[in-house]
C-alpha positions as CSV (number, residue, x, y, z in Angstrom):
1,X,0.0,0.0,0.0
2,X,2.9,2.3,0.9
3,X,4.4,1.6,-2.5
4,X,1.2,2.4,-4.3
5,X,0.9,5.8,-2.5
6,X,4.6,6.6,-3.1
7,X,4.2,5.6,-6.8
8,X,1.1,7.8,-7.1
9,X,2.9,10.8,-5.5
10,X,5.9,10.5,-7.8
11,X,3.6,10.2,-10.8
12,X,1.7,13.3,-9.8
13,X,5.0,15.3,-9.4
14,X,6.2,14.1,-12.8
15,X,2.9,15.1,-14.5
16,X,2.8,18.5,-12.8
17,X,6.4,19.2,-13.9
18,X,5.3,18.8,-17.6
19,X,2.3,21.1,-17.3
20,X,2.7,24.6,-18.6
21,X,3.4,27.3,-16.1
22,X,0.7,29.8,-15.3
23,X,3.2,32.3,-13.8
24,X,3.5,35.6,-15.6
25,X,6.7,37.6,-15.4
26,X,6.8,41.4,-16.0
27,X,9.8,43.5,-16.4
28,X,10.5,47.2,-16.1
29,X,13.6,47.0,-18.2
30,X,15.8,47.4,-15.0
31,X,17.9,44.5,-13.7
32,X,16.4,42.7,-10.8
33,X,18.0,43.0,-7.4
34,X,18.8,40.1,-5.2
35,X,18.4,40.2,-1.4
36,X,22.0,41.1,-1.1
37,X,21.4,44.2,-3.3
38,X,23.5,43.1,-6.3
39,X,22.2,43.2,-9.8
40,X,21.0,39.9,-11.1
41,X,21.0,39.0,-14.7
42,X,17.5,39.2,-16.1
43,X,16.4,36.5,-18.5
44,X,13.4,38.5,-19.7
45,X,14.0,41.0,-22.4
46,X,12.6,44.5,-21.8
47,X,9.4,45.2,-23.8
48,X,9.3,48.0,-26.4
49,X,7.4,51.1,-25.5
50,X,3.6,50.6,-25.6
51,X,1.6,51.8,-28.5
52,X,0.0,54.5,-26.3
53,X,3.5,55.8,-25.3
54,X,4.6,56.0,-28.9
55,X,1.3,57.6,-30.0
56,X,1.6,60.2,-27.2
57,X,5.1,61.1,-28.4
58,X,3.9,61.4,-32.0
59,X,0.8,63.4,-31.2
60,X,2.8,66.1,-29.5
61,X,4.8,66.6,-32.7
62,X,1.8,66.4,-35.1
63,X,0.8,69.6,-37.0
64,X,-2.9,70.2,-37.1
65,X,-4.4,69.9,-40.5
66,X,-5.7,73.1,-42.0
67,X,-8.8,73.4,-44.2
68,X,-8.9,76.6,-46.2
69,X,-11.4,78.2,-48.6
70,X,-10.0,78.9,-52.0
71,X,-10.7,82.6,-51.5
72,X,-7.7,82.8,-49.2
73,X,-5.7,83.4,-52.4
74,X,-7.5,86.7,-53.2
75,X,-5.1,89.6,-53.0
76,X,-2.0,87.4,-53.3
77,X,0.8,88.5,-55.6
78,X,2.2,86.6,-58.5
79,X,5.4,86.1,-56.4
80,X,3.5,84.6,-53.4
81,X,1.6,82.2,-55.7
82,X,4.7,81.1,-57.6
83,X,6.6,80.5,-54.3
84,X,3.7,78.4,-52.9
85,X,2.6,76.5,-56.0
86,X,5.6,76.7,-58.4
87,X,5.3,77.2,-62.1
88,X,1.8,77.0,-63.5
89,X,0.8,74.3,-66.0
90,X,-0.6,77.0,-68.3
91,X,-0.4,80.8,-68.4
92,X,-2.7,82.9,-70.7
93,X,-3.6,86.5,-71.2
94,X,-7.3,87.6,-71.0
95,X,-6.7,91.3,-71.0
96,X,-6.5,92.9,-68.6
97,X,-6.0,89.7,-66.6
98,X,-3.4,87.0,-66.6
99,X,-4.7,83.5,-65.9
100,X,-2.6,80.8,-64.3
101,X,-3.7,77.2,-64.3
102,X,-2.6,74.5,-61.9
103,X,-3.6,70.9,-62.3
104,X,-4.2,67.9,-60.1
105,X,-5.5,64.5,-61.1
106,X,-9.2,65.5,-60.4
107,X,-9.4,69.2,-60.8
108,X,-8.0,72.4,-62.3
109,X,-7.3,75.6,-60.4
110,X,-7.5,78.8,-62.3
111,X,-6.1,82.0,-60.8
112,X,-7.0,85.4,-62.3
113,X,-4.5,88.1,-61.7
114,X,-5.6,91.7,-62.3
115,X,-3.4,94.9,-62.1
116,X,-3.1,96.6,-58.8
117,X,-1.3,99.9,-59.0
118,X,0.9,100.5,-62.0
119,X,2.9,97.2,-62.2
120,X,1.8,94.6,-59.7
121,X,-0.9,92.0,-60.4
122,X,-2.8,90.2,-57.7
123,X,-5.3,87.4,-57.6
124,X,-8.9,88.8,-57.9
125,X,-10.8,85.6,-58.9
126,X,-10.3,81.8,-58.3
127,X,-12.1,79.2,-60.4
128,X,-11.9,75.5,-59.7
129,X,-13.4,72.8,-62.0
130,X,-13.3,69.1,-62.4
131,X,-11.1,67.4,-65.0
132,X,-13.3,64.5,-65.9
133,X,-17.0,64.0,-66.6
134,X,-17.6,62.3,-63.3
135,X,-16.5,65.3,-61.2
136,X,-17.3,68.2,-63.6
137,X,-20.4,69.4,-62.0
138,X,-20.5,68.0,-58.5
139,X,-16.9,68.6,-57.5
140,X,-16.3,69.7,-53.9
141,X,-14.2,72.7,-54.9
142,X,-12.9,73.5,-51.3
143,X,-11.8,69.9,-50.8
144,X,-10.1,69.9,-54.2
145,X,-8.3,73.1,-53.3
146,X,-7.1,71.7,-50.0
147,X,-6.0,68.4,-51.6
148,X,-4.0,70.4,-54.1
149,X,-2.4,72.5,-51.3
150,X,-1.3,69.3,-49.5
151,X,0.0,67.7,-52.7
152,X,2.4,70.6,-53.5
153,X,3.3,71.2,-49.8
154,X,1.7,74.6,-49.6
155,X,-0.8,73.8,-46.9
156,X,0.8,76.1,-44.3
157,X,1.7,78.9,-46.8
158,X,-1.8,80.4,-46.4
159,X,-2.9,79.0,-43.1
160,X,-2.4,82.3,-41.1
161,X,-4.6,84.2,-43.5
162,X,-7.3,81.5,-43.4
163,X,-7.7,81.4,-39.6
């Protein structure tokens, strides 16, 4: 009988040694200290920063997105427009105006420059239209303008005037 009980106890110990451990180990990334106060080698690698910690760091550096009306260009000089948008895809004369055209995949932006004073010309009218039959009449002109600003990196060039 004693042999049977001893055999059962040994069997139970052997089976429990094979069972997966339910112990969870967390680490702070600092070496553990033994009772004597010396640093013990940690066998658990430190975890990368949490998603929340990375997001918090990113959010503090994020620039808020601006959403401007195309009319923010009214009164801007040819130099300001060229600096922000670059060379136009098309330039034409419609006396007394000069018309500059900028193109994106979905829309065309037309800027009408009229004389102001003796030599300078400034934007007095902005026209935006779709470039295909699907968007020709129901185009969101403000959205198209802002998409174009972002695509050429000029989103912040007019943000102060639009706020």
